[in-house]
MIGU-981353 format. One record per atom (N, C-alpha, C): residue in three letters; x, y, z. Coordinates in steps of 0.001 Angstrom, whole numbers, padded with zeros to 6 digits, always signed. Each point is the difference from the previous one (the first is absolute). Example, Ala and Ser with C-alpha at 12.3 -4.5 7.8 and 13.67 -1.06 7.14 Angstrom:
BEGIN
ala+013190-005690+007800;ala-000890+001190+000000;ala+000900+001200+000000;ser-000350+001050-000720;ser+000820+001190+000060;ser-000770+001090+000730;
This chain:
BEGIN
met-005465-007133-004009;met-000574-000985+000909;met-001167+000625+000760;his-001096-000716+000167;his-001175+000533+000659;his+000274+000212+001477;lys-000547+001086+000557;lys+000250+000344+001393;lys-000495-001082+000958;lys-001063-000721-000374;lys-000527-001039+000880;lys+001042-001086+000238;leu+000721-000388-001067;leu+001051-001002+000128;leu+001139+000527+000857;leu+000308+001284-000168;leu+001077+000585+000794;leu-000352+000012+001475;leu-001262+000242+000324;leu-000402-000022+001400;leu+000148-001397+000582;ile-000261-001009-000824;ile+000193-001382+000454;ile+001471-000269+000276;leu+000856+000447-000935;leu+001440-000177+000184;leu+000489+000704+001259;leu-000541+001199+000229;leu+000412+000745+001185;leu-000455-000694+001273;ser-001192-000606-000022;ser-000464-000715+001190;ser+000863-001209+000281;val+000478-000644-001072;val+000921-001120+000173;val+001299+000483+000617;met+000490+001155-000494;met+001211+000580+000554;met-000182+000324+001472;leu-001156+000554+000333;leu-000261+000365+001383;leu+000015-001210+000911;ser-000663-001079-000442;ser-000050-001198+000828;ser+001364-000644+000091;gly+000741+000030-001126;gly+001331-000612+000004;gly+000973+000742+000883;leu-000026+001337-000087;leu+000908+000793+000810;leu-000387-000036+001458;gly-001273-000202+000254;gly-000464-000003+001369;gly+000581-001162+000795;val+000296-001099-000674;val+000504-001168+000719;val+001494-000155-000179;ala+000588+000810-000902;ala+001428-000129-000244;ala+000791+000560+001175;gln+001113-000614+000301;gln+000848+000462+001092;gln+000761+001244-000458;ala+000016+001020+000859;ala+000679+001242-000345;ala+001498-000233-000125;val+000583+000680-000983;val+001444-000064-000224;val+000639+001223+000641;glu+001011-000228+000824;glu+000646+001108+000701;glu+001146+000572-000826;leu+000072+001333-000035;leu+001051+000700-000734;leu+000749+000936+000947;thr+001254+000209-000298;thr+000747+001042+000685;thr-000140+001296-000786;gln+000426+001104+000587;gln-000071+001279-000685;gln+000828-000025-001282;gln+001152-000666+000048;gln+000867-000083-001180;gln-000673-000790-001118;gln-000644-001108+000364;gln-000684-000813-001010;gln-001158+000784-000633;lys-000686+000777+000821;lys-001096+000818-000518;lys+000531+001007-001012;gln+001092+000669+000307;gln+000559+001001-000904;gln+000484-000631-001300;glu+000560-001189+000101;glu+000447-000700-001210;glu-001178-000312-000906;met-001130-000416+000581;met-001192-000295-000795;met-000568+001272-000626;leu+000067+001092+000751;leu-000533+001267-000511;leu+000871+000589-001105;ser+001248-000397-000054;ser+000913+000548-001007;ser-000055-000768-001316;asp-000825-001048-000071;asp-000098-000810-001212;asp-000631+000813-001129;val+000732+000161-001086;val-000450+000834-001119;val-001277-000542-000631;gln-000071-001328-000167;gln-001174-000597-000633;gln-001273+000257+000804;ser+000130-000009+001318;ser-001166+000256+000857;ser-000530+001409-000223;his+000895+000959-000141;his-000421+001376-000251;his-000664+000131-001370;thr+000540-000711-000982;thr-000585+000023-001346;thr-001407-000585+000024;asp-000132-001156+000681;asp-001314-000650+000095;asp-000997+000888+000749;ala+000460+000613+001085;ala-000885+000838+000810;ala-000496+001204-000786;lys+000891+000608-000777;lys-000384+001159-000806;lys-001060-000389-001018;arg+000185-001163-000645;arg-000974-000457-000993;arg-001359-000273+000651;ile+000014-000653+001142;ile-001245-000351+000685;ile-000716+001253+000505;ala+000751+000960+000540;ala-000605+001250+000461;ala-000633+000759-001168;thr+000681+000010-001135;thr-000521+000677-001189;thr-001309-000633-000447;leu-000068-001327+000024;leu-001223-000702-000376;leu-001137+000345+000955;ala+000286-000036+001299;ala-001035+000285+000994;ala-000507+001430-000125;leu+000896+000931-000278;leu-000382+001410-000117;leu-000750+000306-001287;ser+000048-000915-000955;ser-000726+000190-001263;ser-001235-000897-000071;asp-000541-000328+001171;asp-001228-000810+000098;asp+000135-001362-000659;gln+001165-000622+000171;gln+000220-001366-000476;gln+000409-000876+001175;ser-000790+000066+001078;ser+000357-000730+001212;ser+000013-001508-000211;asp-000851-000497-000912;asp+000012-001437-000260;asp+001346-000446-000556;lys+000541+000760-000960;lys+001315-000321-000560;lys+001099+000200+001041;ala-000124+001067+000809;ala+000992+000264+001044;ala+000039-001161+001005;asn-001167-000448+000418;asn-000068-001118+000940;asn+000568-001275-000613;phe-000353-000246-001249;phe+000463-001209-000679;phe+001526-000018-000098;asp+000580+001139-000416;asp+001459+000073-000115;asp+000668-000155+001359;leu-000607+000564+001026;leu+000569-000081+001345;leu-000017-001427+000520;leu-001093-000700-000258;leu-000120-001382+000484;leu+000954-000955-000725;arg+000474+000388-001155;arg+000935-000850-000760;arg+001428+000080+000544;ile+000291+001019+000800;ile+001344+000145+000562;ile+000152-000936+001190;lys+001084-000726+000034;lys+000204-000983+001063;lys+000317+000684+001319;gln-000417-000666+001082;gln+000396+000442+001334;gln+001467-000366+000221;pro+000737+000749+000808;pro-000452+001139+000815;pro+000024+001338-000755;gln+000494-000009-001250;gln+000136+001266-000719;gln-001343+000654-000276;gln-001050-000815-000066;gln-001335+000554-000245;gln-000371+001014+001079;glu+000382-000295+001223;glu-000339+000901+001105;glu+000750+001330-000122;val+001230-000060-000469;val+000784+001218-000211;val-000652+000849-001087;val-000369-000640-001097;val-000628+000715-001119;val-001334+000593+000440;arg-000754-000745+000804;arg-001282+000518+000491;arg+000212+001289+000811;phe+001003-000027+000876;phe+000308+001180+000809;phe+000414+001180-000881;leu+000891-000240-000944;leu+000491+001082-000866;leu-001111+000558-000886;ala-000893-000880-000454;ala-001112+000450-000852;ala-000965+000880+000788;ile-000384-000445+001199;ile-000903+000803+000836;ile+000664+001311+000379;gln+001295-000052+000276;gln+000737+001221+000334;gln-000020+000987-001169;ala+000208-000509-001208;ala-000019+000853-001188;ala-001387+000604-000229;ile-001037-000799+000215;ile-001368+000495-000155;ile-000274+001106+001018;ala+000393-000227+001242;ala-000233+000985+001064;ala+000728+001308-000292;lys+001229-000083-000498;lys+000790+001199-000286;lys-000593+000828-001137;ser-000795-000636-000844;ser-000607+000735-001115;ser-001254+000772+000424;his-000454-000211+001251;his-001190+000662+000542;his-001180-000091-000971;pro-000381-001209-000364;pro-001045-000146-001017;pro-001388+000305+000523;arg-000855+000488-000895;arg-001425+000058+000304;arg-000537-001416-000170;tyr-000836-000399+000929;tyr-000393-001403-000046;tyr-001093-000263-001032;thr+000077-001171-000572;thr-001075-000565-000805;thr-000335-001334+000636;ser-001126-000555-000336;ser-000365-001276+000621;ser+001008-001082-000360;asp+000506+000037-001231;asp+000950-001018-000450;asp+001287+000077+000825;leu+000515+001199+000192;leu+001221+000179+000790;leu-000255-000344+001461;ala-001148+000400+000525;ala-000317-000284+001397;ala-000086-001494+000257;val-000583-000744-000928;val-000087-001453+000142;val+001399-000610+000023;phe+000887+000499-000861;phe+001380-000509-000026;phe+000698+000263+001330;val-000068+001239+000479;val+000672+000357+001247;val-000580-000793+001167;asp-001319-000132+000031;asp-000641-000733+001093;asp+000408-001471-000002;ser+000139-000593-001176;ser+000399-001410-000071;ser+001415-000197+000520;gln+000881+000971-000237;gln+001371-000098+000519;gln+000010+000198+001519;arg-000849+000877+000470;arg-000095+000266+001438;arg-000362-001242+000787;lys-000796-000868-000621;lys-000499-001183+000700;lys+000951-001195-000062;leu+001077+000123-000793;leu+000952-001109-000100;leu+000990+000052+001164;pro+000062-001081+000814;pro+000928+000001+001138;pro+001451-000105-000458;ser+000868+000598+000778;ser+001431-000028-000320;ser+000619-001325+000443;ser+000890-000526-000839;ser+000694-001250+000354;ser+001466+000237+000319;leu+000431+001250-000118;leu+001391+000352+000273;leu+000054+000926+001216;thr+000782-000398+000984;thr+000074+000738+001256;thr+001396+000559+000221;leu+000068+001257+000378;leu+001270+000631+000340;leu+000238-000176+001497;val+001152-000574+000340;val+000320-000270+001404;val+001186+000846+000433;glu-000184+000705+001094;glu+001083+000783+000591;glu+000221-000488+001431;gln+001258-000251+000337;gln+000336-000537+001314;gln+001041+000869+000678;gly-000051+000031+001306;gly+000996+000715+000790;gly+000136-000643+001349;asp+000601+000704+000899;asp+000173-000533+001348;asp-001349-000120+000691;gly-000441-001229+000093;gly-001224-000264+000741;gly-001285+000294-000743;phe+000054+000295-001301;phe-001254+000231-000720;phe+000072-000601-001401;arg-001176-000309-000494;arg-000160-000513-001371;arg-001283+000602-000540;phe+000137+000728-001093;phe-001151+000703-000570;phe-000207-000449-001431;ser-001232-000329-000349;ser-000302-000420-001370;ser-001169+000812-000548;ser+000038+000260-001306;ser-001057+000745-000690;ser+000013-000425-001455;pro-001089+000291-000760;pro+000004-000341-001421;pro+001190+000659-000697;ala+000700-000783-000798;ala+001193+000541-000668;ala-000382+001070-001021;phe-001132-000196-000676;phe-000437+000942-001034;phe-001434+000422+000315;ala-000131+001205+000487;ala-001262+000459+000596;ala-001010+000452-001052;tyr-000289-000854-000975;tyr-000957+000377-001044;tyr-001412+000102+000559;gln-000311-000798+001033;gln-001341+000069+000583;gln-000277+001383+000596;gln+001001+000531+000719;gln-000168+001332+000594;gln-000109+001080-001071;leu+000818-000114-001047;leu-000064+000969-001090;leu-001373-000039-000680;ala-000492-001204-000242;ala-001307-000153-000647;ala-001102+000543+000899;gln+000081-000275+001294;gln-001008+000504+000932;gln+000006+001517+000042;arg+001190+000597-000053;arg+000111+001455+000022;arg-000657+000611-001243;leu+000196-000673-001143;leu-000655+000471-001225;leu-001521-000067+000140;met-000491-001118+000533;met-001440-000153+000188;met-000534+001073+000942;asp+000770+000295+001046;asp-000424+001035+000949;asp-000016+001375-000663;asp+001015+000270-000840;asp+000054+001277-000706;asp-001205+000176-000908;trp-000425-001095-000610;trp-001160+000048-000885;trp-001315+000033+000770;asp+000104-000287+001310;asp-001181+000002+000866;asp-001059-000980-000501;leu+000447-001177-000393;leu-000921-001035-000472;leu-000493-000827+001175;asn-001294-000276+000023;asn-000529-000870+001044;asn-000243-001398-000562;glu-000369-000894+000878;glu-000169-001403-000407;glu-001126-000172-001002;gln-001067+000815+000145;gln-001124-000116-000946;gln+000444+000367-001414;glu+000805+001041-000120;glu+000498+000397-001321;glu+000897-001083-000584;met+000885-000545+000826;met+000896-001042-000502;met-000773-001245-000409;asp-000993-000378+000796;asp-000817-001173-000355;asp-000697+000227-001340;phe-000482+001233-000208;phe-000664+000339-001260;phe+000980-000084-001158;tyr+001177+000615+000150;tyr+001001-000018-001061;tyr+000400-001430-000364;ile+000294-000792+001024;ile+000474-001367-000237;ile-001086-000815-000700;ala-001251+000146+000458;ala-001100-000763-000592;ala-000211+000375-001469;val+000109+001290-000314;val-000192+000443-001387;val+001188-000406-000864;glu+001212+000319+000456;glu+001187-000247-000824;glu+000273-001484-000200;ser-000505-000841+000903;ser+000182-001449-000151;ser-001171-000641-000742;gly-000982+000816-000408;gly-001140-000517-000738;gly-000955-000816+000847;gln-000070+000296+001304;gln-000820-000810+000899;gln-001233+000716+000528;leu-000128+001307-000251;leu-001128+000734+000563;leu-001258-000216-000828;asn-001024-000552+000622;asn-001324-000107-000625;asn-000741+001282+000358;leu-000079+000928-000948;leu-000519+001333+000282;leu-001419-000038+000552;arg-000841-000810-000604;arg-001400-000064+000445;arg-000084-000501+001435;ala+000691-001086+000291;ala-000046-000563+001350;ala+000609+000970+001007;trp+001107+000612-000370;trp+000709+000912+000907;trp-000856+001204+000370;leu-000760+000516-000971;leu-000828+001177+000261;leu-001361-000342+000597;ala-000516-001188-000303;ala-001387-000293+000366;ala-000167-001006+001126;glu+001052-000761+000330;glu-000183-001104+000952;glu-000325+000483+001418;asn+000508+001171+000372;asn-000229+000494+001354;asn-000505+001445-000077;pro-001319+000202+000174;pro-000576+001349-000121;pro+000655+001021+000935;glu+000476-000462+001153;glu+000612+000920+000957;glu+001345+000539-000500;leu+000655-000743-000897;leu+001309+000409-000519;leu-000081+000657-001376;arg-001193+000012-000590;arg-000129+000464-001380;arg+000480+001439-000176;val-000450+000894+000865;val+000349+001416-000148;val+001505+000211+000151;ser+000604-000621+001007;ser+001440+000182+000223;ser+000822-000625-001122;arg-000469-001132-000542;arg+000723-000638-001098;arg-000139+000800-001295;glu-001172+000564-000228;glu-000162+000864-001173;glu+000947+001193+000089;arg+000087+000591+001176;arg+000893+001144+000190;arg+001460-000405-000204;leu+000356-001177+000516;leu+001357-000518-000164;leu+000347-000159-001476;leu-000915-000562-000768;leu+000232-000195-001440;leu+000098+001345-000715;ile-000942+000904+000282;ile-000031+001290-000690;ile+001283+000788+000262;glu+000514-000061+001226;glu+001196+000770+000360;glu+001291-000609-000521;asn-000029-001307-000349;asn+001245-000675-000351;asn+000049-000585-001405;val-001085+000064-000749;val-000026-000650-001306;val+001016+000607-000968;met+000284+001290+000147;met+000958+000651-000898;met+001427-000518+000206;lys+000245-000658+001122;lys+001344-000469+000316;lys+000234-001438-000449;leu-001015-000630-000585;leu+000152-001368-000477;leu+000837-000037-001278;ser+000630-001132-000232;ser+000727-000194-001257;ser-001007-000137-001137;asp+000469+000105-001236;asp-000888-000183-001153;asp-000644-001381+000023;glu+000803-001000+000411;glu-000520-001363+000076;glu-001101-000096+001056;gly+000218+000623+001156;gly-000996-000015+001060;gly-001266+000724-000412;met+000157+001138-000689;met-001133+000773-000472;met-000830-000815-000998;his+000681-000675-000918;his-000680-000820-001001;his-000761-001132+000676;phe+000596-000581+001034;phe-000635-001092+000736;phe-001319+000465+000630;leu-000002+001197+000596;leu-001226+000522+000613;leu-001048+000332-001061;ala+000425+000698-001046;ala-000938+000426-001047;ala-000659-001206-000658;asn+000761-001039-000194;asn-000500-001212-000651;asn-001160-000617+000764;gln+000015+000143+001318;gln-001056-000611+000813;gln-001330+000727-000158;val+000037+001204-000563;val-001222+000766-000215;val-000460-000080-001449;thr+000940-000084-000925;thr-000344+000093-001426;thr-000245-001337-000667;thr+000295-001106+000666;thr-000220-001307-000626;thr-001494-000214-000235;pro-000350-000679-001096;pro-001410-000152-000383;pro-000890-000648+001048;asn+000558-000838+000880;asn-000845-000713+000954;asn-000377+000841+001217;val+000478+001256+000049;val-000389+000881+001100;val-001334+000652-000360;val-001087-000556+000513;val-001316+000541-000344;val-000826+000330+001245;ser+000254-000678+001093;ser-000835+000170+001175;ser+000602+000920+001044;trp+001256+000420-000200;trp+000652+000841+001007;trp+000988+000956-000644;leu+000002+001218+000477;leu+001018+000976-000374;leu+000416+000740+001257;pro+001243+000480+000061;pro+000399+000835+001135;pro-000820+001285+000003;ser+000098+000753+001078;ser-000689+001288+000060;ser+000569+000940-001060;ala-000750+001038-000311;ala+000463+000965-001005;ala+001315+000649+000427;asp+000169+000230+001285;asp+001240+000606+000498;asp+001203-000884-000297;val-000155-001298+000235;val+001085-000954-000279;val+000230-000104-001500;met-001076-000031-000761;met+000129-000074-001460;met+000764+001198-000547;val-000300+001188+000520;val+000704+001208-000439;val+001486-000114+000304;ala+000321-000462+001203;ala+001408-000100+000413;ala+000780-000953-000893;ile-000574-001177-000269;ile+000703-000988-000823;ile+000081+000465-001449;ala-001088+000576-000502;ala-000013+000472-001392;ala+001020+001113-000216;ala+000040+000961+000909;ala+000919+001131-000139;ala+001449-000453+000096;ala+000259-000966+000876;ala+001374-000476+000181;ala+000459-000867-001161;ser-000903-000802-000540;ser+000371-000953-001045;ser-000171+000545-001414;gln-000816+001078-000144;gln-000319+000531-001334;gln-000544-001114-000892;asn-000873-000803+000575;asn-000570-001147-000690;asn-001339+000396-000632;ser-000067-000026-001316;ser-001219+000427-000711;ser-001195-000863+000353;asp+000217-001297+000171;asp-001113-000899+000335;asp-000592+000348+001358;leu+000853+000377+000942;leu-000489+000413+001321;leu-000835+001267-000108;tyr+000493+000949-000782;tyr-000755+001238-000184;tyr-001339-000266-000669;asn-000048-000910-000950;asn-001256-000318-000673;asn-001052-000467+001005;ile+000459-000789+000981;ile-000915-000464+001049;ile-000354+001154+000928;leu+001004+000790+000364;leu-000212+001114+000930;leu-001061+000969-000508;trp+000063+000357-001283;trp-000939+001000-000532;trp-001436-000513-000044;lys-000176-001295+000155;lys-001356-000566+000007;lys-000560-000139+001416;met+000849+000243+000979;met-000433-000139+001392;met-000752+001241+000455;lys-000689-000117+001124;lys-000695+001145+000568;lys+001022+001070+000375;thr-000281+001220-000402;thr+000953+001093+000205;thr+000011+000460+001455;asn+001195+000201+000547;asn+000142+000608+001323;asn+001100+001060-000062;ser+000361+000552+001141;ser+000985+001090+000020;ser+001362-000459-000505;ala+000380-001261+000276;ala+001291-000503-000466;ala+000053-000071-001520;val-001098-000440-000601;val-000070-000080-001465;val+000077+001402-000609;arg-000692+000944+000616;arg+000020+001381-000526;arg+001388+000630+000149;arg+000655-000297+001103;arg+001360+000527+000176;arg+000945-000568-001043;glu-000184-001277-000324;glu+000850-000616-001020;glu-000275+000613-001365;leu-001248+000292-000291;leu-000336+000661-001263;leu+000700+001358-000087;glu-000016+000737+001103;glu+000658+001314+000023;glu+001516-000152-000165;arg+000578-001010+000618;arg+001445-000229-000122;arg+000375-000281-001448;leu-000790-000832-000651;leu+000258-000302-001405;leu-000133+001256-000857;gly-000968+000855+000365;gly-000186+001234-000748;gly+001181+000937+000121;val+000643+000001+001156;val+001194+000830+000202;val+001203-000621-000706;asp+000085-001312+000039;asp+001156-000705-000581;asp+000127+000246-001504;gly-001090-000224-000719;gly-000029+000339-001421;gly+000830-000869-000923;ser+000502-001132+000509;ser+000764-000896-000865;ser-000949-000691-000979;glu+000577-000651-000997;glu-000822-000733-000971;glu-000857-001042+000690;phe+000599-000687+000984;phe-000749-001018+000756;phe-001153+000651+000760;ser+000275+001126+000663;ser-001030+000678+000791;ser-001143+000491-000872;ile+000332+000556-001164;ile-001037+000474-000919;ile-000890-001151-000443;gln+000609-001146-000269;gln-000786-001171-000394;gln-000941-000417+001126;gln+000470+000087+001248;gln-000853-000364+001127;gln-001141+000988+000192;leu+000246+001263-000261;leu-001072+000992+000071;leu-001070-000301-001039;ile+000440-000433-001171;ile-000942-000367-001058;ile-000869-001168+000443;val+000631-001030+000564;val-000748-001182+000450;val-000917+000364+001164;ala+000488+000835+000915;ala-000787+000382+001177;ala-001273+000743-000379;ser+000015+000669-001129;ser-001176+000778-000411;ser-001209-000882-000282;ser+000207-001299-000155;ser-001129-000909-000233;ser-000814-000226+001272;asn+000563+000374+001139;asn-000731-000063+001266;asn-000817+001286+000125;pro-001327-000102+000028;pro-000846+001212+000022;pro+000369+000994+001104;ser+000423-000515+001160;ser+000324+000898+001112;ser+001353+000687-000181;leu+000790-000467-000952;leu+001317+000581-000255;leu+000077+000694-001357;asn-001072-000121-000788;asn+000047+000478-001379;asn+000315+001494-000097;lys-000736+000833+000708;lys+000176+001446-000125;lys+001415+000423+000392;arg+000475-000501+001162;arg+001326+000414+000453;arg+001084-000536-000926;ser-000169-001201-000539;ser+000968-000553-000944;ser+000124+000877-001238;leu-001146+000449-000513;leu+000012+000874-001186;leu+000673+001334+000316;gln-000286+000533+001186;gln+000628+001266+000392;gln+001520-000135+000067;leu+000468-001110+000565;leu+001439-000217+000116;leu+000637-000264-001361;leu-000699-000723-000857;leu+000520-000283-001339;leu+000103+001265-000842;ala-000913+000930+000235;ala+000005+001244-000775;ala+001318+000756+000162;lys+000635-000172+001130;lys+001287+000656+000257;lys+001054-000426-001013;tyr-000134-001245-000497;tyr+001022-000555-000888;tyr-000433-000045-001467;ala-001177+000557-000297;ala-000501-000019-001382;ala+000993+000593-000999;pro+000674+001121+000307;pro+000919+000572-000991;pro+001323-000748-000135;thr+000337-000828+000984;thr+001335-000624+000006;thr-000016-001508-000158;ser-001145-000628+000154;ser-000086-001457-000070;ser-000988-000421-001077;gln+000498-000718-000998;gln-000878-000458-001077;gln-001072-000964+000517;pro+000338-000981+000869;pro-001056-000880+000528;pro-001081+000765+000742;ala+000409+001031+000778;ala-000987+000787+000741;ala-000905+000764-000967;glu+000594+000642-001002;glu-000792+000761-000962;glu-000952-000897-000777;thr+000523-001138-000468;thr-000831-000922-000787;thr-001194-000485+000819;phe+000238-000314+001266;phe-001086-000479+000858;phe-001020+001113+000241;leu+000484+001189+000276;leu-000916+001110+000267;leu-000849+000315-001234;val+000575-000090-001184;val-000764+000186-001241;val-001146-001003-000059;ser+000296-001244+000367;ser-001033-001046-000051;ser-001114+000252+001019;lys+000293+000720+001073;lys-001002+000271+001035;lys-000829+001249-000300;met+000402+000781-000986;met-000693+001247-000308;met-001384-000214-000612;thr-000298-001226-000375;thr-001329-000278-000559;thr-001077-000033+001083;asn+000440-000098+001248;asn-000937+000048+001119;asn-000067+001442+000507;arg-001220+000577+000025;arg-000126+001423+000319;arg+000571+000333+001379;his-000321-000814+000995;his+000492+000280+001359;his+001522-000077+000047;asp+000555-001067-000610;asp+001454-000144-000017;asp+000655+001154-000753;ala-000624+000406-001098;ala+000550+001087-000820;ala+000088+001295+000800;glu-001008+000268+000830;glu+000008+001211+000825;glu+001135-000045+001014;val+000186-001176+000626;val+001070-000160+000991;val+001365+000183-000665;ile+000183-000623-001152;ile+001286+000070-000700;ile+000299+001417-000474;ser-000970+000629-000620;ser+000200+001354-000548;ser+000343+000993+001104;ser-000770-000012+001073;ser+000252+000957+001085;ser+001333-000293+000687;ser+000355-001274+000147;ser+001248-000362+000667;ser+001213+000445-000810;ile-000036-000222-001313;ile+001116+000405-000866;ile+000237+001509+000116;gln-001069+000755+000001;gln+000142+001459+000079;gln+000434+000450+001395;glu-000452-000722+001037;glu+000420+000340+001362;glu+001498-000237+000207;tyr+000554-000930-000750;tyr+001442-000254+000090;tyr+000805+001065-000758;gly-000688+000918-000645;gly+000694+001069-000709;gly+000361-000338-001429;tyr-000708-000978-000558;tyr+000310-000439-001359;tyr-000991+000587-001011;ser-000423+001232+000201;ser-001038+000592-000870;ser+000420+000028-001467;ser+001231+000398-000279;ser+000474+000063-001386;ser+000014-001390-000617;trp+000492-000969+000787;trp+000033-001379-000491;trp-001414-000500-000234;phe-000913+000345+000908;phe-001387-000443-000117;phe-000648+000576-001259;asn+000262+001265-000287;asn-000568+000613-001207;asn+000481-000707-001260;gln+001270-000384-000023;gln+000543-000733-001135;gln-000636-001376-000075;trp-000247-000563+001174;trp-000637-001335+000092;trp-001408+000051-000612;val-000720+001069+000267;val-001349+000172-000543;val+000050+000059-001522;ile+001011+000695-000535;ile+000141+000122-001455;ile+000308-001368-000621;glu+000852-000778+000698;glu+000410-001311-000528;glu-001109-001029+000109;his-000905+000159+000971;his-001075-000984+000210;his-001357+000697+000062;pro-000402+000665-001086;pro-001281+000739+000022;pro-001196-000910+000245;glu+000102-001250-000431;glu-001127-000918+000166;glu-000354-000232+001464;leu+000993+000203+000891;leu-000241-000252+001419;leu-000783+001130+000656;phe-000035+001145-000623;phe-000626+001159+000626;phe-001243+000470-000756;asn-000464-000836-000929;asn-001167+000384-000805;asn-001173-000945+000206;his+000020-000698+001141;his-001121-000909+000235;his-000867+000497+001146;
């Protein structure tokens, strides 16, 4: 189920619970509800879903449970999540925050001589708030997560509509994009790579952050054509250290940018003996005298002199022009 629909369902729940009359429970009634085996089973399943970045499914399953047992399951699920001491992701944070905002409809009443004390029977709101505090999330981060995960964030408008907020919003995105779910990441990347994006692109810093987090080839293709800055160069160096098949392919593509060509070739030379795509590409670049000098010197600087000598024997045509 799409997160946008779930947010609508949750808003309905919020409005409905807000006007519903609280149900009073005794301590004994509370313990009886907590001892229900099915509630524990449901809570474990929902917590597992939320912890595996499936908050939409977790919310959907939770909303299907009838009241008042739904409130018990919500408490047990949040309790289970808290006990696992999870590292937060935007998907999990959105789930916890949505539970935090749901008012309790079950009240625990304690009476004695001359006093009557009432409190929420199942303190899931406090547990959820404590988790949010532990994660040190602020409202701006939560607004960003919710907007992205629900498919509602218009990236261009969000970054460009208010020049005074642009720098802080760019920083917010760069610092938190790695914590988005795959679905959220795809949603952001799509807003940059769709064919109708011709008049606007995010800054190179933002492009680097989204590209690195999403490993989206289309984003990188756009990035390597942009004006080079320190963020782009740092990303090139990161890819050079990473050395994965994906990274090597990006180094190859990046070399088409004149300002990145020399460094791309130098980084690719490191993988010439171990990567067939890197070697094949470098062979194709040896027909250019300047590129050939960069490649030859780089291979030998990496300590591959013996390999390079064998390479010369295998490709004499490259060294006789």
